[in-house]
Structure formats: C-alpha cells, structure tokens
C-alpha positions as CSV (number, residue, x, y, z in Angstrom):
1,X,-0.1,-0.1,-0.1
2,X,1.0,3.2,-0.7
3,X,1.2,6.8,0.4
4,X,-2.5,8.1,0.3
5,X,-2.9,10.6,-2.8
6,X,-4.5,13.2,-0.7
7,X,-1.3,13.3,1.6
8,X,1.1,13.6,-1.8
9,X,-1.4,16.3,-2.6
10,X,-0.9,18.1,0.5
11,X,2.9,17.9,0.4
12,X,2.9,19.2,-3.2
13,X,1.0,22.4,-2.4
14,X,3.1,22.9,0.7
15,X,6.3,22.2,0.8
16,X,7.0,24.3,-2.0
17,X,4.7,26.9,0.1
18,X,7.1,26.4,3.0
19,X,10.1,26.7,1.1
20,X,9.2,30.0,-0.1
21,X,8.7,31.3,3.1
22,X,11.8,30.0,4.4
23,X,13.7,32.7,1.6
24,X,14.0,29.1,-0.3
25,X,11.4,29.6,-3.7
26,X,11.7,26.8,-6.1
27,X,12.1,26.9,-10.0
28,X,11.7,24.9,-12.6
29,X,15.3,24.6,-12.9
30,X,16.0,22.7,-9.5
31,X,16.7,19.0,-8.8
32,X,14.3,18.0,-6.2
33,X,14.8,14.4,-4.0
34,X,12.0,12.7,-2.3
35,X,13.9,10.7,0.2
36,X,11.4,8.0,1.2
37,X,9.6,8.2,-1.7
38,X,7.1,5.5,-1.4
39,X,5.1,4.9,-4.2
40,X,6.2,8.3,-5.7
41,X,3.0,10.2,-5.9
42,X,4.6,12.9,-4.6
43,X,7.4,13.3,-7.1
44,X,5.0,12.6,-9.6
45,X,2.7,15.8,-8.3
46,X,6.1,17.7,-8.4
47,X,6.7,16.7,-11.9
48,X,3.3,17.5,-13.0
49,X,3.9,21.3,-11.6
50,X,6.8,21.5,-13.6
51,X,9.6,20.8,-11.0
52,X,12.6,18.2,-12.3
53,X,11.8,15.8,-8.8
54,X,13.0,12.6,-8.1
55,X,12.6,9.6,-6.2
56,X,14.4,7.3,-3.9
57,X,13.2,4.3,-1.8
58,X,14.8,1.1,-0.2
59,X,12.6,-1.3,-2.8
60,X,10.7,-0.5,-6.1
61,X,7.4,0.2,-4.5
62,X,7.3,3.3,-6.8
63,X,6.8,0.5,-9.9
64,X,3.0,2.2,-10.1
65,X,3.9,5.5,-10.8
66,X,6.2,4.3,-13.9
67,X,3.2,4.4,-16.2
68,X,3.6,8.6,-15.4
69,X,6.9,9.2,-15.3
70,X,8.9,7.2,-17.8
71,X,11.9,4.5,-17.3
72,X,12.6,4.1,-13.2
73,X,16.3,5.0,-13.5
74,X,15.6,8.3,-14.8
75,X,12.9,9.7,-12.1
76,X,13.0,6.5,-9.1
77,X,15.7,4.7,-7.8
78,X,16.2,2.3,-5.6
79,X,19.0,2.8,-2.3
80,X,21.7,0.5,-2.0
81,X,21.8,-1.1,1.4
82,X,25.2,-2.5,1.6
83,X,26.7,0.0,2.0
84,X,24.1,2.4,2.2
85,X,24.3,4.6,-0.1
86,X,21.7,7.2,-2.0
87,X,22.3,5.7,-5.4
88,X,22.8,9.3,-7.0
89,X,26.0,11.1,-7.8
90,X,27.8,14.1,-4.9
91,X,26.1,17.3,-5.3
92,X,23.3,16.4,-7.6
93,X,20.3,18.1,-5.9
94,X,19.4,21.7,-4.9
95,X,16.5,20.4,-3.0
96,X,15.9,17.1,-0.3
97,X,12.5,16.8,1.4
98,X,10.8,13.8,3.0
99,X,7.5,13.6,4.4
100,X,6.7,11.0,7.6
101,X,9.9,9.4,7.0
102,X,12.5,9.9,9.5
103,X,10.6,8.4,12.3
104,X,12.1,5.2,10.9
105,X,15.2,6.2,10.6
106,X,17.2,4.1,13.3
107,X,20.6,5.5,12.0
108,X,20.6,9.6,11.6
109,X,24.0,10.0,11.3
110,X,24.6,7.7,8.3
111,X,21.5,8.7,6.8
112,X,22.1,12.9,6.8
113,X,25.5,12.1,5.8
114,X,24.0,10.4,2.7
115,X,21.7,13.4,2.3
116,X,24.5,15.8,2.7
117,X,26.3,14.3,-0.1
118,X,24.0,14.4,-3.1
119,X,23.1,17.8,-2.0
120,X,24.8,21.4,-3.7
121,X,26.6,23.2,-1.6
122,X,23.8,26.3,-1.1
123,X,21.1,23.3,-1.4
124,X,18.7,23.3,1.2
125,X,16.3,20.4,3.0
126,X,13.1,20.3,4.5
127,X,11.7,17.2,6.5
128,X,8.3,16.4,8.6
129,X,8.2,13.6,10.6
130,X,5.7,13.0,13.5
131,X,7.0,13.2,17.5
132,X,7.1,10.6,19.8
133,X,4.7,12.4,22.0
134,X,1.9,12.5,19.4
135,X,-1.3,11.4,21.0
136,X,-1.8,8.9,18.7
137,X,1.1,6.8,17.7
138,X,-0.1,6.7,13.9
139,X,1.1,3.4,13.1
140,X,-0.3,0.7,15.9
141,X,-2.8,3.7,17.0
142,X,-2.0,3.1,20.8
143,X,-1.8,6.5,22.7
144,X,2.1,7.5,23.0
145,X,3.3,4.4,22.1
146,X,6.2,6.6,20.7
147,X,7.1,6.9,24.2
148,X,5.8,4.6,25.9
149,X,6.7,0.6,24.5
150,X,6.5,-1.3,27.5
151,X,4.9,-4.9,26.3
152,X,2.1,-4.7,29.3
153,X,1.3,-1.6,28.1
154,X,0.8,-2.5,24.7
155,X,-1.0,-6.0,25.8
156,X,-3.6,-3.5,27.5
157,X,-4.7,-1.3,24.5
158,X,-4.5,-4.4,22.1
159,X,-7.0,-6.5,24.7
160,X,-9.2,-3.4,24.7
161,X,-9.9,-4.2,21.2
162,X,-7.2,-1.2,19.3
163,X,-5.9,-2.2,15.8
164,X,-4.8,-0.9,13.0
165,X,-6.4,-1.5,9.8
166,X,-4.9,-4.3,9.2
167,X,-5.0,-6.1,12.3
168,X,-8.7,-6.8,12.4
169,X,-9.7,-10.0,13.5
170,X,-5.9,-10.8,15.2
171,X,-5.9,-12.2,18.8
172,X,-5.1,-9.5,21.2
173,X,-1.6,-11.3,22.1
174,X,-0.7,-11.4,18.6
175,X,-1.5,-7.5,18.2
176,X,0.4,-6.8,21.2
177,X,3.3,-9.0,19.6
178,X,3.4,-7.6,16.7
179,X,3.1,-3.9,18.0
180,X,6.1,-4.6,20.6
181,X,8.0,-5.9,17.4
182,X,7.1,-3.2,15.1
183,X,7.6,-0.2,17.4
184,X,11.1,-1.6,18.1
185,X,12.2,-2.2,15.1
186,X,10.2,0.1,12.4
187,X,10.3,3.3,14.5
188,X,12.7,5.6,16.0
189,X,11.8,9.0,18.5
190,X,14.5,10.9,19.6
191,X,13.6,14.2,21.5
192,X,14.1,17.2,19.9
193,X,17.5,17.7,21.9
194,X,19.0,14.9,20.2
195,X,17.2,15.4,16.6
196,X,18.9,19.2,16.3
197,X,22.7,17.3,17.4
198,X,21.6,15.0,14.5
199,X,21.6,17.2,12.0
200,X,24.0,19.7,13.0
201,X,26.9,17.5,12.5
202,X,25.6,17.5,8.9
203,X,24.2,20.8,7.7
204,X,24.5,23.9,8.6
205,X,21.4,26.5,9.3
206,X,19.4,24.2,10.9
207,X,15.9,25.5,12.2
208,X,12.6,23.8,13.8
209,X,9.7,25.6,11.3
210,X,6.4,24.0,12.8
211,X,4.9,27.5,12.5
212,X,5.9,27.7,8.5
213,X,4.0,24.7,8.5
214,X,1.0,25.7,10.6
215,X,0.5,28.9,8.5
216,X,0.4,27.0,5.1
217,X,-1.1,23.3,6.2
218,X,-4.9,22.5,5.8
219,X,-7.6,25.0,6.4
220,X,-8.1,23.8,9.9
221,X,-4.1,23.9,10.7
222,X,-4.2,27.5,9.1
223,X,-7.3,28.7,11.9
224,X,-5.9,27.0,14.5
225,X,-2.4,29.2,13.7
226,X,-4.2,32.4,14.0
227,X,-6.0,31.4,17.2
228,X,-2.9,29.5,19.0
229,X,0.5,31.0,17.7
230,X,0.5,34.2,19.8
231,X,0.3,32.1,23.2
232,X,3.2,31.1,24.9
233,X,4.5,27.3,24.7
234,X,2.3,27.3,21.0
235,X,5.6,26.2,19.2
236,X,6.9,23.5,21.5
237,X,3.5,22.0,22.1
238,X,2.9,21.4,18.5
239,X,6.4,19.8,18.0
240,X,6.0,17.9,20.7
241,X,2.6,16.7,20.4
242,X,1.8,16.7,16.6
243,X,5.1,16.7,14.7
244,X,8.0,18.6,13.8
245,X,9.8,20.0,10.6
246,X,13.0,20.5,10.3
247,X,14.7,22.7,7.6
248,X,18.4,22.8,7.4
249,X,21.0,24.0,4.6
250,X,24.4,22.7,3.0
251,X,26.4,26.1,3.1
252,X,29.9,24.5,3.1
253,X,31.5,22.5,0.3
254,X,32.6,19.9,3.2
255,X,32.8,20.6,6.6
256,X,36.2,20.3,8.4
257,X,37.3,17.1,9.4
258,X,34.2,15.5,7.4
259,X,35.9,12.7,5.2
260,X,35.8,12.6,1.7
261,X,32.9,9.9,0.5
262,X,35.8,7.3,-1.3
263,X,37.6,7.5,2.4
264,X,34.6,6.4,4.8
265,X,34.0,2.9,3.0
266,X,37.7,2.1,3.3
267,X,38.2,3.6,7.0
268,X,37.3,0.3,8.4
269,X,39.6,-1.9,6.3
270,X,42.6,0.7,6.1
271,X,44.8,-1.1,9.3
272,X,43.8,-4.6,7.2
273,X,44.7,-4.0,4.0
274,X,47.8,-1.1,4.6
275,X,50.5,-0.4,6.5
276,X,50.1,3.3,6.7
277,X,49.3,3.9,9.7
278,X,45.5,4.7,11.1
279,X,44.2,7.3,13.6
280,X,41.9,6.2,16.3
281,X,39.5,8.7,15.2
282,X,39.7,6.9,11.7
283,X,39.8,3.5,13.0
284,X,36.8,4.1,15.5
285,X,35.2,5.3,12.7
286,X,35.8,2.5,10.4
287,X,34.4,-0.2,13.4
288,X,31.2,2.0,13.5
289,X,30.5,2.0,10.0
290,X,31.2,-1.9,9.8
291,X,28.6,-2.4,12.5
292,X,26.4,-0.4,10.8
293,X,26.5,-2.8,7.9
294,X,26.3,-6.0,9.6
295,X,22.9,-4.4,10.8
296,X,21.6,-3.3,7.6
297,X,21.6,-6.7,6.5
298,X,19.8,-7.8,9.3
299,X,17.3,-4.8,8.8
300,X,13.6,-5.5,8.1
301,X,12.9,-4.0,4.5
302,X,10.3,-1.2,4.7
303,X,7.5,0.3,2.4
304,X,5.7,3.7,2.9
305,X,2.2,3.2,3.6
306,X,-0.9,5.3,4.0
307,X,0.3,6.8,7.5
308,X,3.7,5.9,5.9
309,X,3.8,2.3,7.8
310,X,1.6,-0.6,8.7
311,X,1.1,-4.1,9.3
312,X,-0.5,-6.6,7.5
313,X,-1.0,-10.4,9.0
314,X,2.4,-10.0,11.2
315,X,4.8,-8.7,7.8
316,X,5.8,-5.1,8.7
317,X,5.1,-3.2,5.5
318,X,6.8,0.7,5.9
319,X,9.6,2.9,6.1
320,X,11.8,4.2,3.6
321,X,15.3,4.3,5.3
322,X,17.8,1.8,7.2
323,X,16.7,0.8,10.1
324,X,19.1,-1.6,11.5
325,X,21.7,0.5,13.1
326,X,20.8,1.6,16.9
327,X,24.1,1.6,18.7
328,X,22.8,2.2,22.4
329,X,19.5,0.0,21.8
330,X,19.2,-0.6,25.5
331,X,19.9,2.9,26.6
332,X,17.2,4.3,24.2
333,X,14.8,2.0,25.3
334,X,15.3,2.5,28.5
335,X,15.1,6.0,28.0
C-alpha cells in the first residue's frame, strides 16, 4: 500500500509554500529529491507542477508511478543497502524533502551523511515527521506508543480492542506481539534535542519550522495558527504533540574534518589492507561503519504506506530508510 494521494497532494502544495516562506523558493530548473518516496505520488505531483523531481526508496514500491514518469532510472532509484548509499552522484540536488519518513530512521547519522553528499553546496532540505509524544501513534494507533513501548502497556490496549487497519480480527496477544516488535524495529522517536544534534552534525542553518507549516498547512491548521500562535509555548507543544518540521542548509563544500565519500568506505579496512598508520578516530569510525553494515543486513525492509507504515498479517510494511543500526538500543529503550 502506498502513500495516500490526498497526503501527496497536500505535500506537493505545502512544501513549495514553506520553502518560499523560508527564503528558498523552488524554480523549474531545480532538481528535487523525495527521500523515502514510497509509491512516488509526491514525485509525480511535483513533476506535474513543472519541477525536476526524483525519488529514492529501499525497494521499487514506486513501480505504479512509472507509467506517469518514464523509465525508473531516470526518475526513481532504489537505495543501495550494503553499504548504504543513495544512488545519485555527489552534489546532484538543489532541494531534498521527506514527508513522514524520519520516524523510521534508526541511523540518523548515516542517512543524513548521504543526504548531505547528494545535496549541492547552498542546497536546502525540508523534513516533516511525527514526534514520539504524538497523542496517537500513527502506525499502531496506540496512545503515546511513540514513547511508551512497554509490552504490558501494549497488551492492555490490544486487549481493549485497539487495532490498525491490518489487524482486524487478530487475537489481542498476536496484536500486542506485532506492535511490540514493530515499534522496536520500525520506528525511532528521538527527542528534539537529539534531532537537532543529529542535523547540526551534517548541516548548517538548522531550524525547526513547525510555525511555518501551521501557516501554510490545511485550513484547520491555518485557523488554529491564527488562534494559538501568539500563545506561550505553542510552538513547543505543537512540535512535541503533533509533529516536527526541520529545515537545514548545506552552506559549505565540506565540513572541517569530514571524510571524503571514498574515504569513509575504506576506514574500517585501512589497518588490515595497508601498512600505513590509521588514527584512532579513523579506526573507531571504521569499526562503527562495519557495525552499521552488519546491522543493515539484519534489518527488515519497509515500504511507505497510508500513514507511512502499516502492518499486515504479521509482515511489516513501512518505512523508506535503514532501520538496523541502533548503537545504544538498550539505553534508548530505557529512555
């Protein structure tokens, strides 16, 4: 199942307005990447509006859109998983967008490093995704399941009859088991502070822009914005209880100390394959990258659907990004 067309319609209208309000208007000459494009509906809408839009995902769930865009390689491409790589050349895009994707990203660092690589210097990115404190978790439909993932808590809601659209008729114990596993392996809800730190490690001019989305969103959001935006803590509450919107810019050719793309793949093997000395930082970075590759091999494949991620008969159908790498998984679970 793919993204709802109404959601793609909304994104195709709102993202250009938000970017323009932020001082980065789109033009037909710009190349745009939809990161985690799912069925490709947003790419199709943007191309129909005259933009040079492209999409990437972990599988070819965009196949249904090919009749509207031409050969897949020209518009859509599958993300390489081992090692993880967006299949476009360095500095290919002026703009990167994603809609309800980053709640599935376990390895922010690796995904953001690739996004920076394919973004041109001076290019911008805009990412919208739900927060962990959203009152109703959008995939399992359990209240506050983004932050409360205790098995007993999930069993209670399954016993009370809470199901998503693919769990109708399933026994409550099976539903609880599915939800527990899915939330653990298919979602990731870092705090606002953690999100900011991840983005600032790879981009410059990082801003949370939920207020701008309020002003350019649906009619209901626009009405609420007129009533609430001047009240104290409104931005914080919206970001925590509804969703986050992150705008960032690549202003430099390469950050100080940032390894070249070719160097990154060699760091973990440098000591074994060469007599040249490797610094402690490079060796540690290489070990981390090798660990990520092993984790990615164990990760489940996901495909965007409906609210970007759903479950059907015990099989997870959901996200668009690498899931396997959680360096401090046990510590994150406790938090």
